[in-house]
C-alpha positions as CSV (number, residue, x, y, z in Angstrom):
1,X,-6.3,-6.1,-27.7
2,X,-7.2,-4.5,-30.5
3,X,-10.9,-4.0,-29.8
4,X,-13.5,-5.7,-27.9
5,X,-16.8,-5.5,-29.3
6,X,-17.1,-4.6,-33.0
7,X,-14.2,-2.8,-34.5
8,X,-16.0,0.4,-35.6
9,X,-18.5,0.6,-32.5
10,X,-18.6,3.8,-30.8
11,X,-20.8,4.8,-27.9
12,X,-22.2,8.2,-26.4
13,X,-19.6,8.3,-23.8
14,X,-16.1,7.9,-25.0
15,X,-12.8,8.4,-23.4
16,X,-9.7,9.3,-25.4
17,X,-6.9,8.6,-23.5
18,X,-3.3,7.8,-24.5
19,X,0.6,9.3,-23.7
20,X,0.8,12.7,-23.8
21,X,1.6,13.8,-27.8
22,X,-0.7,10.3,-29.1
23,X,-2.7,12.7,-30.2
24,X,-5.7,12.5,-28.0
25,X,-7.1,16.2,-28.7
26,X,-6.9,15.9,-32.6
27,X,-8.5,12.6,-32.6
28,X,-11.4,13.9,-30.0
29,X,-12.2,16.4,-32.7
30,X,-11.9,14.3,-35.1
31,X,-14.7,12.0,-33.7
32,X,-16.7,15.2,-32.4
33,X,-16.8,16.3,-36.0
34,X,-17.8,12.7,-37.2
35,X,-20.5,11.7,-34.4
36,X,-21.8,15.5,-33.1
37,X,-20.5,14.6,-29.7
38,X,-19.5,17.2,-27.5
39,X,-15.7,17.4,-26.6
40,X,-14.7,17.6,-23.0
41,X,-11.0,18.6,-22.7
42,X,-9.7,17.8,-19.6
43,X,-6.4,20.2,-19.5
44,X,-8.8,22.9,-20.5
45,X,-11.0,22.5,-17.1
46,X,-8.1,21.3,-14.6
47,X,-5.7,24.7,-14.7
48,X,-6.9,27.3,-12.3
49,X,-5.7,31.3,-13.2
50,X,-1.8,31.1,-12.9
51,X,-1.4,27.9,-13.7
52,X,-2.5,26.5,-10.7
53,X,-4.1,23.3,-10.3
54,X,-7.2,22.4,-8.5
55,X,-7.9,20.6,-4.7
56,X,-8.4,16.5,-6.1
57,X,-11.7,17.0,-4.0
58,X,-12.6,20.2,-6.2
59,X,-11.1,18.3,-9.3
60,X,-13.3,14.9,-8.7
61,X,-16.6,16.9,-8.6
62,X,-16.0,18.9,-11.3
63,X,-15.1,15.7,-13.6
64,X,-18.2,14.6,-11.8
65,X,-20.4,17.4,-13.2
66,X,-18.8,16.9,-16.6
67,X,-19.3,13.8,-17.1
68,X,-23.1,13.5,-15.8
69,X,-24.5,13.8,-19.5
70,X,-25.4,11.0,-21.9
71,X,-23.1,12.1,-24.3
72,X,-19.5,13.5,-24.8
73,X,-15.7,12.7,-25.9
74,X,-13.6,13.2,-23.0
75,X,-9.9,13.6,-23.9
76,X,-6.8,13.9,-21.3
77,X,-5.1,11.7,-18.7
78,X,-5.3,12.5,-15.2
79,X,-4.7,8.8,-14.2
80,X,-5.2,9.5,-10.3
81,X,-8.9,10.3,-11.6
82,X,-9.4,7.9,-14.7
83,X,-11.5,5.6,-12.9
84,X,-14.4,8.0,-12.4
85,X,-14.3,8.7,-16.0
86,X,-14.0,5.1,-16.7
87,X,-17.1,4.1,-14.7
88,X,-19.1,6.2,-17.0
89,X,-17.6,5.5,-20.4
90,X,-19.2,2.9,-22.6
91,X,-16.0,3.4,-25.3
92,X,-12.1,3.7,-24.5
93,X,-10.1,4.6,-27.4
94,X,-6.5,4.3,-26.4
95,X,-4.2,5.9,-28.5
96,X,-1.0,3.2,-28.7
97,X,1.2,5.7,-30.6
98,X,5.1,5.2,-30.7
99,X,6.8,7.0,-28.1
100,X,9.5,8.7,-30.4
101,X,6.3,9.9,-32.6
102,X,4.9,11.6,-29.2
103,X,7.9,12.8,-28.1
104,X,8.3,15.0,-31.4
105,X,4.9,16.2,-31.5
106,X,5.3,17.7,-27.9
107,X,8.6,19.2,-29.0
108,X,6.7,20.8,-31.9
109,X,3.6,21.5,-29.8
110,X,6.0,23.3,-27.9
111,X,6.8,25.5,-30.4
112,X,3.8,26.5,-31.6
113,X,0.7,26.1,-28.9
114,X,0.8,29.5,-27.4
115,X,-0.4,31.0,-30.7
116,X,-2.5,27.9,-31.7
117,X,-4.3,27.0,-28.4
118,X,-7.1,28.3,-26.4
119,X,-5.5,28.5,-22.7
120,X,-7.5,28.3,-19.3
121,X,-9.1,31.5,-18.1
122,X,-6.3,33.3,-16.2
123,X,-3.5,31.2,-17.7
124,X,-0.9,33.8,-19.9
125,X,0.9,32.0,-22.7
126,X,4.6,32.0,-22.0
127,X,6.8,30.6,-24.6
128,X,9.6,29.8,-21.7
129,X,6.8,27.8,-19.6
130,X,5.5,26.3,-23.0
131,X,8.8,24.8,-24.0
132,X,9.9,24.0,-20.5
133,X,6.3,21.8,-20.0
134,X,7.0,20.1,-23.3
135,X,10.3,19.2,-22.5
136,X,9.0,17.9,-19.1
137,X,6.5,15.9,-21.6
138,X,8.9,14.3,-23.8
139,X,10.8,13.3,-20.5
140,X,7.7,11.7,-19.0
141,X,7.0,10.0,-22.8
142,X,10.7,8.5,-22.5
143,X,10.3,7.7,-18.9
144,X,7.0,6.1,-19.1
145,X,6.4,4.8,-22.6
146,X,6.0,1.2,-21.3
147,X,5.1,1.7,-17.6
148,X,2.4,4.4,-18.6
149,X,0.5,1.7,-21.6
150,X,0.1,-0.9,-18.9
151,X,-0.7,1.2,-16.3
152,X,-3.5,2.4,-18.0
153,X,-4.7,-0.6,-19.3
154,X,-4.5,-2.1,-16.2
155,X,-7.4,0.5,-15.1
156,X,-9.4,0.1,-18.1
157,X,-9.4,-3.7,-17.4
158,X,-10.7,-3.2,-13.6
159,X,-12.9,0.3,-13.8
160,X,-13.9,-0.2,-17.8
161,X,-14.2,-3.4,-18.5
162,X,-18.0,-3.0,-19.5
163,X,-17.0,-0.6,-22.2
164,X,-15.4,-1.2,-25.7
165,X,-12.0,-0.6,-26.1
166,X,-10.4,0.3,-29.1
167,X,-6.1,0.3,-28.9
168,X,-5.4,2.3,-31.9
169,X,-2.0,1.8,-33.1
170,X,-1.3,3.8,-36.8
171,X,-3.4,6.3,-38.9
172,X,-4.7,3.8,-41.0
173,X,-6.4,2.2,-37.6
174,X,-7.6,5.7,-36.9
175,X,-9.1,6.7,-40.1
176,X,-11.0,3.3,-40.0
177,X,-12.2,3.9,-36.4
178,X,-13.7,7.5,-37.9
179,X,-15.1,5.7,-41.0
180,X,-17.0,3.4,-39.2
181,X,-18.1,5.6,-36.1
């Protein structure tokens, strides 16, 4: 399942998905540089001041507004609302990065992120919080390394069957996709 449609076809409404640490945000930025599409980083929009998650209805409404445009790249997971994004997308890029790469990236990100990432408004950078969150992500990567992939691709099949799907398993495949975008 390395793609439906032409190998390099990237549309105007792109979902970038994969496990934590798969490289979603990095790939979304690279794709934006090539295509000129604006990027919607869901993590940036999700958190309220003090790292408080929004009520579900508010989160759904916010995503509907973010995705109302005809041109975007949306990066992030949030499986509970993936169907909302899939029905609007014309392209899905699933980064099928090995779990051990995801876990090591989560660890390194935990050490670097406070100094290198724009945080949501009202959310303080705390080295302890970041390290705790990244350790939690590493555990989630290990625990869900098979089930998460299958669950997400099942959602793509159910709600995004109309979209071109690219399951990307290597850096070479990422480069090829970017070159043909």
